[in-house]
TORVEXKOL-449403 format. One record per atom (N, C-alpha, C): residue in three letters; residue number from 0; x, y, z. Coordinates in pm, 1 decimal. Example, Ala and Ser with C-alpha at 12.3 -4.5 7.8 and 13.67 -1.06 7.14 Angstrom:
<rs>
+-----+-----+----------+----------+----------+
: res :   n :     east :    north :       up :
+-----+-----+----------+----------+----------+
: ALA :   0 :   1319.0 :   -569.0 :    780.0 :
: ALA :   0 :   1230.0 :   -450.0 :    780.0 :
: ALA :   0 :   1320.0 :   -330.0 :    780.0 :
: SER :   1 :   1285.0 :   -225.0 :    708.0 :
: SER :   1 :   1367.0 :   -106.0 :    714.0 :
: SER :   1 :   1290.0 :      3.0 :    787.0 :
+-----+-----+----------+----------+----------+
</rs>
This chain:
<rs>
+-----+-----+----------+----------+----------+
: res :   n :     east :    north :       up :
+-----+-----+----------+----------+----------+
: MET :   0 :    -48.2 :  -1458.1 :   2628.3 :
: MET :   0 :    -69.2 :  -1323.9 :   2558.6 :
: MET :   0 :    -38.1 :  -1346.6 :   2412.8 :
: SER :   1 :   -113.8 :  -1301.4 :   2317.5 :
: SER :   1 :   -117.5 :  -1323.0 :   2174.0 :
: SER :   1 :    -55.7 :  -1221.9 :   2118.5 :
: PHE :   2 :     16.0 :  -1217.9 :   2008.2 :
: PHE :   2 :     88.5 :  -1109.5 :   1947.5 :
: PHE :   2 :      7.0 :  -1087.8 :   1826.1 :
: LYS :   3 :    -54.2 :   -979.1 :   1776.1 :
: LYS :   3 :   -113.5 :   -954.5 :   1668.4 :
: LYS :   3 :    -60.9 :   -837.7 :   1591.1 :
: ILE :   4 :    -50.1 :   -850.0 :   1449.5 :
: ILE :   4 :      5.1 :   -756.9 :   1376.7 :
: ILE :   4 :   -107.9 :   -667.8 :   1315.7 :
: ASN :   5 :   -106.0 :   -536.6 :   1321.5 :
: ASN :   5 :   -203.7 :   -449.5 :   1265.1 :
: ASN :   5 :   -181.9 :   -446.4 :   1122.8 :
: LEU :   6 :   -250.0 :   -508.9 :   1041.4 :
: LEU :   6 :   -203.5 :   -515.0 :    908.4 :
: LEU :   6 :   -238.4 :   -375.1 :    834.9 :
: ASP :   7 :   -320.1 :   -309.1 :    872.9 :
: ASP :   7 :   -355.7 :   -178.0 :    830.8 :
: ASP :   7 :   -242.9 :    -85.5 :    838.4 :
: ALA :   8 :   -188.7 :    -92.4 :    955.5 :
: ALA :   8 :    -59.2 :    -15.9 :   1011.9 :
: ALA :   8 :     50.9 :    -51.1 :    915.7 :
: LEU :   9 :     64.8 :   -186.6 :    895.2 :
: LEU :   9 :    170.8 :   -233.4 :    818.8 :
: LEU :   9 :    139.9 :   -189.3 :    663.8 :
: GLY :  10 :     16.0 :   -183.5 :    623.7 :
: GLY :  10 :     -6.5 :   -144.7 :    482.2 :
: GLY :  10 :     43.3 :      5.5 :    460.4 :
: ILE :  11 :    -22.4 :     82.4 :    558.7 :
: ILE :  11 :     20.4 :    227.9 :    544.1 :
: ILE :  11 :    154.6 :    248.2 :    560.3 :
: ALA :  12 :    237.2 :    187.7 :    626.8 :
: ALA :  12 :    376.5 :    196.1 :    647.3 :
: ALA :  12 :    440.5 :    158.7 :    517.4 :
: THR :  13 :    404.2 :     49.1 :    436.7 :
: THR :  13 :    454.4 :      0.4 :    333.7 :
: THR :  13 :    428.5 :    109.9 :    228.3 :
: SER :  14 :    304.8 :    170.2 :    220.5 :
: SER :  14 :    252.0 :    273.0 :    132.1 :
: SER :  14 :    371.2 :    414.2 :    149.9 :
: VAL :  15 :    376.9 :    439.3 :    276.5 :
: VAL :  15 :    453.8 :    567.1 :    297.0 :
: VAL :  15 :    617.1 :    529.2 :    262.3 :
: ALA :  16 :    667.1 :    427.5 :    282.6 :
: ALA :  16 :    795.8 :    365.0 :    251.5 :
: ALA :  16 :    808.1 :    371.5 :    107.0 :
: CYS :  17 :    704.5 :    342.2 :     23.2 :
: CYS :  17 :    692.8 :    343.8 :   -117.3 :
: CYS :  17 :    700.0 :    472.3 :   -162.3 :
: ALA :  18 :    632.6 :    581.8 :   -108.1 :
: ALA :  18 :    637.3 :    721.2 :   -133.3 :
: ALA :  18 :    751.9 :    790.4 :   -115.0 :
: ILE :  19 :    820.5 :    743.6 :      2.2 :
: ILE :  19 :    947.8 :    818.9 :     27.6 :
: ILE :  19 :   1048.7 :    762.9 :    -63.9 :
: HIS :  20 :   1051.2 :    645.0 :    -84.1 :
: HIS :  20 :   1152.3 :    581.3 :   -205.9 :
: HIS :  20 :   1116.8 :    660.7 :   -344.7 :
: CYS :  21 :   1005.3 :    687.6 :   -385.1 :
: CYS :  21 :    987.1 :    758.4 :   -501.6 :
: CYS :  21 :   1013.1 :    898.9 :   -496.1 :
: ALA :  22 :   1020.3 :    948.9 :   -375.5 :
: ALA :  22 :   1042.3 :   1089.2 :   -360.5 :
: ALA :  22 :   1174.7 :   1127.8 :   -341.8 :
: VAL :  23 :   1245.2 :   1039.0 :   -263.8 :
: VAL :  23 :   1391.5 :   1055.4 :   -228.0 :
: VAL :  23 :   1494.7 :    989.1 :   -329.8 :
: LEU :  24 :   1439.4 :    916.4 :   -405.1 :
: LEU :  24 :   1512.5 :    842.5 :   -515.0 :
: LEU :  24 :   1567.9 :    945.9 :   -618.7 :
: PRO :  25 :   1504.4 :   1034.0 :   -683.7 :
: PRO :  25 :   1546.9 :   1112.7 :   -763.2 :
: PRO :  25 :   1662.8 :   1198.2 :   -712.7 :
: LEU :  26 :   1648.3 :   1244.8 :   -567.2 :
: LEU :  26 :   1756.7 :   1321.3 :   -526.3 :
: LEU :  26 :   1883.7 :   1264.1 :   -489.0 :
: LEU :  27 :   1887.3 :   1118.2 :   -458.5 :
: LEU :  27 :   1997.0 :   1029.6 :   -448.3 :
: LEU :  27 :   2073.7 :    982.5 :   -563.2 :
: LEU :  28 :   1986.8 :    980.1 :   -674.1 :
: LEU :  28 :   2037.2 :    933.4 :   -805.7 :
: LEU :  28 :   2161.2 :    990.9 :   -852.7 :
: THR :  29 :   2183.4 :   1125.0 :   -825.1 :
: THR :  29 :   2305.9 :   1186.2 :   -877.9 :
: THR :  29 :   2419.8 :   1154.8 :   -796.6 :
: SER :  30 :   2416.4 :   1127.7 :   -666.2 :
: SER :  30 :   2519.8 :   1096.3 :   -584.1 :
: SER :  30 :   2561.5 :    935.8 :   -580.8 :
: LEU :  31 :   2463.7 :    850.5 :   -628.5 :
: LEU :  31 :   2493.1 :    703.7 :   -608.5 :
: LEU :  31 :   2589.0 :    649.8 :   -695.8 :
: PRO :  32 :   2629.8 :    709.0 :   -814.3 :
: PRO :  32 :   2720.8 :    645.6 :   -897.1 :
: PRO :  32 :   2867.1 :    670.5 :   -827.8 :
: VAL :  33 :   2861.4 :    771.4 :   -758.4 :
: VAL :  33 :   3001.9 :    802.0 :   -669.8 :
: VAL :  33 :   3031.6 :    682.9 :   -601.0 :
: PHE :  34 :   2925.8 :    629.8 :   -538.1 :
: PHE :  34 :   2961.4 :    490.9 :   -463.3 :
: PHE :  34 :   2945.0 :    371.0 :   -536.1 :
: GLY :  35 :   2943.0 :    376.3 :   -672.4 :
: GLY :  35 :   2927.5 :    253.8 :   -756.8 :
: GLY :  35 :   2817.6 :    175.2 :   -762.5 :
: ILE :  36 :   2703.3 :    246.5 :   -692.7 :
: ILE :  36 :   2582.1 :    186.9 :   -699.9 :
: ILE :  36 :   2503.6 :    253.7 :   -819.7 :
: ASN :  37 :   2431.3 :    142.8 :   -902.9 :
: ASN :  37 :   2345.1 :    193.2 :  -1006.2 :
: ASN :  37 :   2216.7 :    134.7 :   -986.7 :
: ILE :  38 :   2111.3 :    224.9 :   -962.3 :
: ILE :  38 :   1959.7 :    168.4 :   -923.2 :
: ILE :  38 :   1875.8 :    242.2 :  -1035.7 :
: VAL :  39 :   1920.0 :    315.4 :  -1131.2 :
: VAL :  39 :   1847.8 :    387.6 :  -1212.4 :
: VAL :  39 :   1770.0 :    278.3 :  -1303.1 :
: GLU :  40 :   1624.6 :    298.0 :  -1298.0 :
: GLU :  40 :   1537.9 :    224.4 :  -1389.9 :
: GLU :  40 :   1558.5 :     77.9 :  -1348.7 :
: ASN :  41 :   1564.3 :     38.9 :  -1220.3 :
: ASN :  41 :   1567.1 :   -101.5 :  -1163.7 :
: ASN :  41 :   1428.5 :   -150.0 :  -1167.0 :
: VAL :  42 :   1400.7 :   -208.8 :  -1260.9 :
: VAL :  42 :   1252.9 :   -248.0 :  -1298.0 :
: VAL :  42 :   1230.5 :   -369.6 :  -1212.3 :
: PRO :  43 :   1290.9 :   -462.4 :  -1155.9 :
: PRO :  43 :   1272.9 :   -566.8 :  -1083.9 :
: PRO :  43 :   1244.0 :   -509.7 :   -936.2 :
: PHE :  44 :   1317.4 :   -428.4 :   -896.6 :
: PHE :  44 :   1298.1 :   -362.3 :   -763.3 :
: PHE :  44 :   1163.0 :   -285.7 :   -740.0 :
: GLU :  45 :   1139.4 :   -200.4 :   -853.4 :
: GLU :  45 :   1015.1 :   -133.8 :   -870.0 :
: GLU :  45 :    892.4 :   -239.9 :   -851.2 :
: TYR :  46 :    886.6 :   -346.1 :   -933.2 :
: TYR :  46 :    786.5 :   -438.7 :   -932.5 :
: TYR :  46 :    776.0 :   -506.6 :   -805.6 :
: PHE :  47 :    888.3 :   -536.3 :   -745.5 :
: PHE :  47 :    895.4 :   -597.9 :   -600.2 :
: PHE :  47 :    810.5 :   -521.0 :   -498.6 :
: MET :  48 :    858.4 :   -381.5 :   -498.7 :
: MET :  48 :    787.8 :   -281.9 :   -405.5 :
: MET :  48 :    624.2 :   -289.7 :   -436.1 :
: ILE :  49 :    587.3 :   -277.4 :   -570.6 :
: ILE :  49 :    454.1 :   -294.5 :   -602.8 :
: ILE :  49 :    377.5 :   -396.8 :   -561.8 :
: PHE :  50 :    448.4 :   -516.1 :   -577.2 :
: PHE :  50 :    386.3 :   -647.5 :   -552.2 :
: PHE :  50 :    390.6 :   -675.3 :   -391.8 :
: SER :  51 :    478.8 :   -618.3 :   -328.8 :
: SER :  51 :    484.0 :   -646.0 :   -178.3 :
: SER :  51 :    368.8 :   -546.1 :   -134.4 :
: ALA :  52 :    358.4 :   -415.7 :   -172.2 :
: ALA :  52 :    239.2 :   -345.4 :   -119.5 :
: ALA :  52 :     97.2 :   -396.6 :   -144.9 :
: ALA :  53 :     91.0 :   -472.5 :   -281.9 :
: ALA :  53 :    -28.8 :   -537.4 :   -315.3 :
: ALA :  53 :    -65.5 :   -644.8 :   -224.0 :
: ALA :  54 :     38.2 :   -733.7 :   -206.4 :
: ALA :  54 :     17.1 :   -851.6 :   -130.4 :
: ALA :  54 :    -21.4 :   -821.5 :     21.1 :
: ILE :  55 :     64.6 :   -729.1 :     81.7 :
: ILE :  55 :     38.7 :   -683.0 :    221.8 :
: ILE :  55 :   -120.1 :   -630.6 :    224.5 :
: GLY :  56 :   -133.3 :   -528.3 :    157.8 :
: GLY :  56 :   -248.8 :   -465.9 :    138.1 :
: GLY :  56 :   -373.9 :   -521.7 :    125.7 :
: ALA :  57 :   -376.6 :   -622.4 :      2.2 :
: ALA :  57 :   -475.5 :   -722.9 :      6.2 :
: ALA :  57 :   -521.2 :   -821.1 :    111.6 :
: ASN :  58 :   -398.8 :   -845.2 :    191.3 :
: ASN :  58 :   -413.2 :   -943.2 :    305.1 :
: ASN :  58 :   -497.6 :   -868.4 :    401.9 :
: SER :  59 :   -437.2 :   -748.4 :    424.6 :
: SER :  59 :   -521.8 :   -650.9 :    531.8 :
: SER :  59 :   -655.9 :   -622.8 :    504.2 :
: LEU :  60 :   -670.6 :   -580.5 :    375.5 :
: LEU :  60 :   -821.4 :   -528.9 :    339.5 :
: LEU :  60 :   -920.4 :   -648.1 :    318.1 :
: TYR :  61 :   -863.1 :   -748.3 :    301.3 :
: TYR :  61 :   -951.1 :   -885.1 :    287.3 :
: TYR :  61 :   -981.7 :   -920.3 :    428.3 :
: HIS :  62 :   -901.4 :   -917.0 :    526.1 :
: HIS :  62 :   -925.4 :   -955.5 :    671.1 :
: HIS :  62 :  -1020.0 :   -850.8 :    718.7 :
: GLY :  63 :  -1011.4 :   -727.8 :    700.5 :
: GLY :  63 :  -1111.7 :   -617.6 :    738.4 :
: GLY :  63 :  -1257.5 :   -650.6 :    680.4 :
: TYR :  64 :  -1247.8 :   -668.6 :    535.0 :
: TYR :  64 :  -1380.2 :   -708.2 :    478.4 :
: TYR :  64 :  -1442.9 :   -819.7 :    534.0 :
: LYS :  65 :  -1364.7 :   -935.2 :    554.9 :
: LYS :  65 :  -1429.2 :  -1081.8 :    573.9 :
: LYS :  65 :  -1472.3 :  -1068.7 :    706.4 :
: SER :  66 :  -1381.4 :   -997.0 :    806.2 :
: SER :  66 :  -1408.2 :  -1016.5 :    947.1 :
: SER :  66 :  -1472.7 :   -914.5 :   1028.4 :
: HIS :  67 :  -1483.4 :   -803.6 :    973.8 :
: HIS :  67 :  -1537.5 :   -702.3 :   1039.2 :
: HIS :  67 :  -1647.9 :   -606.3 :    950.3 :
: HIS :  68 :  -1613.6 :   -548.8 :    849.1 :
: HIS :  68 :  -1716.0 :   -431.5 :    826.6 :
: HIS :  68 :  -1794.9 :   -482.0 :    691.5 :
: HIS :  69 :  -1751.1 :   -562.0 :    611.2 :
: HIS :  69 :  -1826.5 :   -637.9 :    487.5 :
: HIS :  69 :  -1841.7 :   -513.2 :    384.2 :
: LYS :  70 :  -1756.2 :   -424.9 :    370.9 :
: LYS :  70 :  -1761.8 :   -320.8 :    274.1 :
: LYS :  70 :  -1648.1 :   -321.2 :    170.7 :
: ALA :  71 :  -1701.2 :   -317.9 :     43.1 :
: ALA :  71 :  -1587.4 :   -325.6 :    -57.5 :
: ALA :  71 :  -1538.3 :   -185.6 :   -107.4 :
: GLY :  72 :  -1562.3 :   -102.8 :    -30.0 :
: GLY :  72 :  -1502.8 :     35.7 :    -85.5 :
: GLY :  72 :  -1358.1 :     45.0 :    -60.9 :
: PRO :  73 :  -1301.9 :      1.9 :     50.0 :
: PRO :  73 :  -1145.8 :     15.9 :     69.5 :
: PRO :  73 :  -1086.3 :    -88.7 :    -39.6 :
: VAL :  74 :  -1134.7 :   -199.4 :    -56.7 :
: VAL :  74 :  -1085.9 :   -294.7 :   -153.1 :
: VAL :  74 :  -1079.6 :   -239.1 :   -288.8 :
: ILE :  75 :  -1186.3 :   -166.2 :   -336.1 :
: ILE :  75 :  -1190.7 :   -111.8 :   -461.2 :
: ILE :  75 :  -1091.4 :     18.1 :   -484.6 :
: ILE :  76 :  -1084.0 :     95.8 :   -372.8 :
: ILE :  76 :   -999.8 :    206.2 :   -368.3 :
: ILE :  76 :   -846.7 :    166.6 :   -379.9 :
: PHE :  77 :   -830.6 :     60.3 :   -311.0 :
: PHE :  77 :   -678.6 :    -13.2 :   -308.8 :
: PHE :  77 :   -657.1 :    -51.2 :   -441.1 :
: GLY :  78 :   -744.3 :   -135.7 :   -500.0 :
: GLY :  78 :   -710.5 :   -197.5 :   -647.0 :
: GLY :  78 :   -687.0 :    -92.0 :   -736.9 :
: ILE :  79 :   -756.7 :     44.4 :   -726.7 :
: ILE :  79 :   -725.4 :    150.2 :   -813.6 :
: ILE :  79 :   -590.7 :    206.9 :   -780.0 :
: GLY :  80 :   -557.5 :    207.1 :   -671.1 :
: GLY :  80 :   -404.2 :    264.3 :   -641.3 :
: GLY :  80 :   -336.7 :    160.8 :   -703.8 :
: ILE :  81 :   -328.2 :     51.4 :   -672.4 :
: ILE :  81 :   -234.1 :    -67.8 :   -733.7 :
: ILE :  81 :   -218.7 :    -40.4 :   -894.7 :
: LEU :  82 :   -335.3 :    -13.2 :   -934.4 :
: LEU :  82 :   -343.7 :    -14.5 :  -1094.8 :
: LEU :  82 :   -256.8 :    127.8 :  -1139.8 :
: PHE :  83 :   -287.1 :    233.7 :  -1050.8 :
: PHE :  83 :   -203.3 :    336.1 :  -1101.2 :
: PHE :  83 :    -30.1 :    326.3 :  -1089.5 :
: LEU :  84 :    -18.8 :    237.9 :   -968.3 :
: LEU :  84 :    123.7 :    200.0 :   -982.2 :
: LEU :  84 :    172.4 :    114.2 :  -1068.6 :
: LEU :  85 :     97.7 :     31.8 :  -1118.4 :
: LEU :  85 :    133.8 :    -32.5 :  -1239.1 :
: LEU :  85 :    128.4 :     44.4 :  -1357.5 :
: ALA :  86 :     35.9 :    141.9 :  -1376.8 :
: ALA :  86 :     45.5 :    237.1 :  -1490.2 :
: ALA :  86 :    189.5 :    326.7 :  -1485.2 :
: LYS :  87 :    228.2 :    356.5 :  -1353.8 :
: LYS :  87 :    341.1 :    433.7 :  -1349.1 :
: LYS :  87 :    458.8 :    352.9 :  -1400.1 :
: GLN :  88 :    461.9 :    217.1 :  -1380.7 :
: GLN :  88 :    574.0 :    145.0 :  -1441.2 :
: GLN :  88 :    563.9 :    129.4 :  -1591.1 :
: ARG :  89 :    447.9 :    127.9 :  -1643.1 :
: ARG :  89 :    435.5 :    119.3 :  -1794.4 :
: ARG :  89 :    449.9 :    247.3 :  -1859.5 :
: TRP :  90 :    422.3 :    372.2 :  -1801.1 :
: TRP :  90 :    426.6 :    474.2 :  -1872.2 :
: TRP :  90 :    510.8 :    575.6 :  -1789.3 :
: HIS :  91 :    640.7 :    535.3 :  -1803.5 :
: HIS :  91 :    749.7 :    625.1 :  -1709.2 :
: HIS :  91 :    739.2 :    765.1 :  -1731.2 :
: TYR :  92 :    725.4 :    822.3 :  -1832.0 :
: TYR :  92 :    710.3 :    967.5 :  -1868.3 :
: TYR :  92 :    598.8 :   1056.3 :  -1802.0 :
: LEU :  93 :    505.4 :    966.8 :  -1728.6 :
: LEU :  93 :    377.1 :   1006.5 :  -1666.1 :
: LEU :  93 :    380.7 :    956.8 :  -1517.0 :
: GLN :  94 :    503.6 :    918.0 :  -1475.0 :
: GLN :  94 :    505.7 :    859.3 :  -1351.9 :
: GLN :  94 :    461.6 :    928.7 :  -1231.1 :
: LEU :  95 :    493.4 :   1080.1 :  -1223.9 :
: LEU :  95 :    450.4 :   1145.9 :  -1121.8 :
: LEU :  95 :    285.3 :   1171.1 :  -1124.0 :
: TRP :  96 :    234.7 :   1179.6 :  -1237.1 :
: TRP :  96 :     90.0 :   1194.5 :  -1249.2 :
: TRP :  96 :     13.9 :   1070.5 :  -1192.0 :
: PHE :  97 :     96.9 :    943.1 :  -1205.7 :
: PHE :  97 :     30.0 :    834.8 :  -1158.0 :
: PHE :  97 :     67.0 :    811.1 :  -1020.6 :
: LEU :  98 :    166.0 :    845.8 :   -971.3 :
: LEU :  98 :    235.2 :    804.9 :   -834.9 :
: LEU :  98 :    135.5 :    880.9 :   -727.3 :
: VAL :  99 :    125.8 :   1006.0 :   -735.1 :
: VAL :  99 :     48.0 :   1072.3 :   -636.0 :
: VAL :  99 :    -98.6 :   1021.5 :   -614.2 :
: PRO : 100 :   -176.7 :   1006.7 :   -713.2 :
: PRO : 100 :   -304.8 :    940.9 :   -675.9 :
: PRO : 100 :   -289.5 :    798.0 :   -648.4 :
: ALA : 101 :   -189.8 :    720.5 :   -687.0 :
: ALA : 101 :   -166.1 :    584.0 :   -652.8 :
: ALA : 101 :   -148.7 :    585.7 :   -478.6 :
: VAL : 102 :    -45.9 :    651.7 :   -443.8 :
: VAL : 102 :    -17.7 :    654.3 :   -293.1 :
: VAL : 102 :   -130.6 :    717.3 :   -220.8 :
: THR : 103 :   -180.3 :    810.1 :   -262.5 :
: THR : 103 :   -316.2 :    862.3 :   -205.2 :
: THR : 103 :   -421.4 :    761.3 :   -178.3 :
: ALA : 104 :   -465.6 :    692.0 :   -280.2 :
: ALA : 104 :   -554.4 :    601.1 :   -287.0 :
: ALA : 104 :   -525.1 :    460.2 :   -184.0 :
: ILE : 105 :   -413.8 :    430.5 :   -197.7 :
: ILE : 105 :   -345.1 :    303.8 :   -111.8 :
: ILE : 105 :   -360.9 :    347.6 :     21.9 :
: ILE : 106 :   -311.3 :    475.5 :     53.1 :
: ILE : 106 :   -324.0 :    500.5 :    220.6 :
: ILE : 106 :   -451.4 :    529.9 :    258.5 :
: PHE : 107 :   -530.8 :    586.0 :    173.0 :
: PHE : 107 :   -686.9 :    618.1 :    205.6 :
: PHE : 107 :   -757.0 :    483.9 :    225.1 :
: ALA : 108 :   -726.5 :    395.5 :    123.0 :
: ALA : 108 :   -793.2 :    261.0 :    139.0 :
: ALA : 108 :   -756.9 :    199.1 :    283.3 :
: HIS : 109 :   -638.7 :    189.4 :    322.6 :
: HIS : 109 :   -612.9 :    150.8 :    457.7 :
: HIS : 109 :   -648.4 :    226.2 :    571.9 :
: PHE : 110 :   -658.2 :    350.5 :    564.5 :
: PHE : 110 :   -722.4 :    431.6 :    669.5 :
: PHE : 110 :   -879.4 :    413.3 :    681.9 :
: ARG : 111 :   -929.4 :    406.6 :    557.7 :
: ARG : 111 :  -1097.0 :    385.2 :    571.4 :
: ARG : 111 :  -1118.8 :    230.1 :    621.3 :
: ASN : 112 :  -1033.1 :    139.4 :    579.5 :
: ASN : 112 :  -1043.7 :     20.2 :    624.4 :
: ASN : 112 :  -1044.9 :     -9.6 :    784.7 :
: PHE : 113 :   -914.2 :     61.6 :    828.8 :
: PHE : 113 :   -903.7 :     75.7 :    985.2 :
: PHE : 113 :  -1031.0 :    152.8 :   1045.7 :
: GLN : 114 :  -1054.8 :    261.3 :    996.5 :
: GLN : 114 :  -1185.0 :    323.7 :   1041.5 :
: GLN : 114 :  -1316.1 :    246.9 :   1057.2 :
: LEU : 115 :  -1336.5 :    156.7 :    932.4 :
: LEU : 115 :  -1450.4 :     54.5 :    956.0 :
: LEU : 115 :  -1441.0 :    -50.8 :   1039.2 :
: CYS : 116 :  -1309.4 :   -110.9 :   1040.6 :
: CYS : 116 :  -1291.0 :   -213.5 :   1150.3 :
: CYS : 116 :  -1304.8 :   -150.4 :   1289.4 :
: GLN : 117 :  -1264.8 :    -37.7 :   1321.4 :
: GLN : 117 :  -1284.0 :     22.2 :   1460.0 :
: GLN : 117 :  -1431.8 :     38.7 :   1479.7 :
: LYS : 118 :  -1514.3 :     81.4 :   1367.7 :
: LYS : 118 :  -1645.9 :     93.6 :   1402.4 :
: LYS : 118 :  -1726.4 :    -24.3 :   1410.3 :
: ALA : 119 :  -1678.1 :   -141.5 :   1352.4 :
: ALA : 119 :  -1756.2 :   -267.1 :   1376.1 :
: ALA : 119 :  -1698.7 :   -360.3 :   1475.5 :
: ASN : 120 :  -1656.9 :   -302.7 :   1590.9 :
: ASN : 120 :  -1583.9 :   -361.7 :   1678.7 :
: ASN : 120 :  -1682.0 :   -466.7 :   1759.0 :
: HIS : 121 :  -1775.1 :   -478.7 :   1704.5 :
: HIS : 121 :  -1880.8 :   -602.5 :   1758.0 :
: HIS : 121 :  -1824.0 :   -725.8 :   1729.5 :
: CYS : 122 :  -1734.4 :   -747.7 :   1632.8 :
: CYS : 122 :  -1701.9 :   -858.3 :   1617.2 :
: CYS : 122 :  -1596.7 :   -911.3 :   1700.0 :
: HIS : 123 :  -1561.0 :   -845.5 :   1816.6 :
: HIS : 123 :  -1475.2 :   -899.5 :   1931.7 :
: HIS : 123 :  -1561.0 :   -927.9 :   2043.3 :
: ALA : 124 :  -1698.9 :   -921.7 :   2034.9 :
: ALA : 124 :  -1788.3 :   -988.5 :   2135.6 :
: ALA : 124 :  -1778.4 :  -1114.9 :   2120.6 :
: GLY : 125 :  -1845.1 :  -1202.7 :   2225.5 :
: GLY : 125 :  -1845.7 :  -1329.7 :   2230.6 :
: GLY : 125 :  -1953.3 :  -1390.4 :   2159.6 :
: ASP : 126 :  -2063.3 :  -1305.2 :   2110.5 :
: ASP : 126 :  -2166.0 :  -1368.9 :   2030.7 :
: ASP : 126 :  -2142.7 :  -1338.5 :   1885.9 :
: CYS : 127 :  -2050.7 :  -1303.7 :   1839.2 :
: CYS : 127 :  -2005.9 :  -1272.8 :   1702.4 :
: CYS : 127 :  -2006.7 :  -1387.4 :   1631.0 :
: ASN : 128 :  -2066.3 :  -1389.4 :   1495.4 :
: ASN : 128 :  -2068.3 :  -1519.2 :   1413.4 :
: ASN : 128 :  -1969.6 :  -1516.4 :   1316.5 :
: HIS : 129 :  -1859.3 :  -1434.1 :   1316.1 :
: HIS : 129 :  -1778.1 :  -1439.5 :   1196.7 :
: HIS : 129 :  -1648.4 :  -1520.1 :   1229.1 :
+-----+-----+----------+----------+----------+
</rs>
């Protein structure tokens, strides 16, 4: 029995975790100093989250592109989403304007990649040349 990780599901989960982090963080910021925790403007953590999402997502989308559907659309949409996340880090005063389209693009890219992989299930046949 082989164990297989659904990289699209992992990418979607990472994107959702990032979205929750970005949405809940402002609510928690006011209470964290009471506990002696300071994560305000924690640039290394933010970049860690962005690059983690980029690495997992790129791996997932590359696998779907190469092994299943051969369509660049999800990869392009994902790249745009990652660029929006990096822009959010660069221009903090516009971060909500960049965050919403970034997360939407990344989740949609993974969802579309998943759809295309399901549609191209011919790759699981014995005569597949991939």
